[in-house]
C-alpha positions in Angstrom: 72.0 77.1 -2.6 71.4 75.3 -5.6 68.1 75.2 -7.1 66.6 72.0 -8.1 65.4 71.7 -11.6 62.0 70.2 -11.4 60.0 69.4 -14.5 57.7 72.2 -15.6 54.6 70.2 -15.0 55.3 70.1 -11.3 55.9 73.8 -11.1 53.4 75.2 -13.6 53.5 78.7 -14.6 50.5 80.9 -15.1 50.3 80.3 -18.9 50.3 76.6 -18.5 47.5 76.8 -15.9 45.4 78.9 -18.2 45.7 76.5 -21.2 45.0 73.5 -19.0 41.9 75.2 -17.5 40.7 76.1 -21.0 41.3 72.6 -22.3 39.4 71.2 -19.3 36.5 73.5 -19.8 36.2 72.6 -23.5 36.3 68.9 -22.7 33.8 69.4 -19.9 31.5 71.5 -22.1 31.7 68.8 -24.9 31.1 66.0 -22.4 28.2 67.9 -20.9 26.7 68.6 -24.3 27.2 65.3 -25.9 28.6 62.7 -23.4 26.7 63.1 -20.2 23.3 62.7 -21.9 24.6 59.4 -23.5 26.0 58.2 -20.2 22.8 59.2 -18.3 20.7 57.5 -21.0 22.8 54.3 -20.7 22.5 54.4 -16.9 18.8 54.9 -17.2 18.5 52.0 -19.7 20.5 49.9 -17.4 18.4 50.9 -14.4 15.2 50.1 -16.4 16.6 46.7 -17.4 17.5 45.9 -13.8 14.1 47.0 -12.6 12.4 44.9 -15.4 14.6 41.9 -14.4 13.7 42.3 -10.8 10.0 42.5 -11.7 10.3 39.4 -13.8 12.2 37.6 -11.0 9.4 38.6 -8.6 6.8 37.3 -11.0 8.8 34.1 -11.5 9.0 33.6 -7.7 5.2 34.2 -7.4 4.6 31.7 -10.2 7.0 29.2 -8.5 5.2 29.7 -5.2 1.9 29.1 -6.9 3.3 26.0 -8.6 4.6 24.7 -5.2 1.2 25.3 -3.6 -0.5 23.5 -6.6 2.0 20.6 -6.4 1.5 20.3 -2.7 -2.3 20.4 -3.2 -2.0 17.7 -5.9 0.2 15.6 -3.7 -2.3 15.9 -0.8 -5.1 14.9 -3.2 -3.1 11.9 -4.4 -2.4 10.8 -0.8 -6.0 11.1 0.1 -7.0 9.2 -3.0 -4.4 6.6 -2.2 -5.7 6.2 1.3 -9.3 6.0 0.0 -8.3 3.3 -2.5 -6.4 1.3 0.2 -9.4 1.6 2.5 -11.8 0.4 -0.3 -9.4 -2.5 -1.2 -9.2 -3.5 2.5 -12.9 -3.4 2.8 -13.3 -5.4 -0.4 -10.7 -7.9 0.8 -12.4 -8.2 4.2 -15.7 -8.8 2.4 -14.3 -11.5 0.2 -12.7 -13.2 3.2 -15.9 -12.9 5.2 -17.9 -14.3 2.2 -15.4 -17.1 1.7 -15.5 -18.0 5.4 -19.3 -18.0 5.4 -19.3 -20.2 2.3 -16.7 -22.6 3.8 -18.8 -22.8 7.0 -21.9 -23.5 5.0 -20.1 -26.2 3.0 -18.6 -27.6 6.2 -22.0 -27.7 7.8 -23.4 -29.4 4.7 -20.6 -32.0 4.6 -21.0 -32.6 8.4 -24.8 -33.1 8.0 -24.2 -35.4 5.0 -21.6 -37.4 7.1 -24.1 -37.6 10.0 -26.8 -38.9 7.7 -24.4 -41.5 6.2 -23.3 -42.5 9.7 -26.9 -42.8 10.8 -27.7 -44.9 7.7 -24.7 -47.2 8.3 -25.7 -47.5 12.0 -29.3 -48.4 11.0 -28.0 -51.0 8.5 -25.6 -52.4 11.1 -28.3 -52.6 13.7 -30.7 -54.2 11.2 -28.0 -56.8 10.2 -27.2 -57.5 13.9 -31.0 -58.0 14.7 -31.3 -60.2 11.7 -28.3 -62.3 12.7 -29.5 -62.5 16.3 -32.9 -63.6 15.1 -31.5 -66.2 12.8 -29.2 -67.5 15.5 -32.1 -67.6 17.9 -34.2 -69.6 15.4 -31.3 -72.0 14.8 -30.7 -72.5 18.5 -34.4 -73.1 19.0 -34.5 -75.6 16.2 -31.6 -77.6 17.6 -33.0 -77.5 21.1 -36.3 -78.8 19.9 -34.7 -81.5 17.9 -32.7 -83.0 20.7 -34.4 -84.5 23.6 -33.6 -82.7 26.7 -34.2 -84.7 29.8 -32.3 -83.0 32.5 -30.7 -79.6 33.2 -27.2 -80.9 32.7 -27.9 -81.9 29.1 -29.6 -78.7 28.4 -26.6 -76.7 29.8 -24.2 -78.8 27.7 -26.3 -78.3 24.6 -26.5 -74.5 25.0 -22.7 -74.3 25.5 -22.2 -76.4 22.4 -24.5 -74.3 20.4 -22.8 -71.1 21.5 -19.4 -72.5 20.7 -20.8 -73.4 17.2 -22.1 -69.9 16.7 -18.8 -68.4 17.8 -16.9 -70.6 15.3 -19.3 -69.6 12.5 -18.6 -66.0 12.9 
């Protein structure tokens, strides 16, 4: 059989193993003495930074929550104040409308009373004029009746009809 020539690294001999182990131990010792502490310090610093960042994030969330609550409280106060202002404005508007209505009713009543007084005064004037006219007509009729000689009922009736026709023409 033929032997296969493999590279020496795959089939190490005892000397190579010794030197590799010695090199590994030297590198391990140097890393342990100088490198691991630096790496552990960097990991610790990174851990502290992450912990600090988490704490700051938690504080920021708490502040944000506080700000949300405060903004909700302010919004609620603003809504309450808005409702109060609207209620006051409505009450004021109702008062103004009620006052205007009362004033209009008073003015209307005053105008109605004045109109009634004027109507009564005109009515009195008209009645006075009618009475005066009737009185004047009565006196005129009486004068004409007395001036004419009335001998019988037929003449009297004709005279009255004639006088009434004259009066109707005069108006």
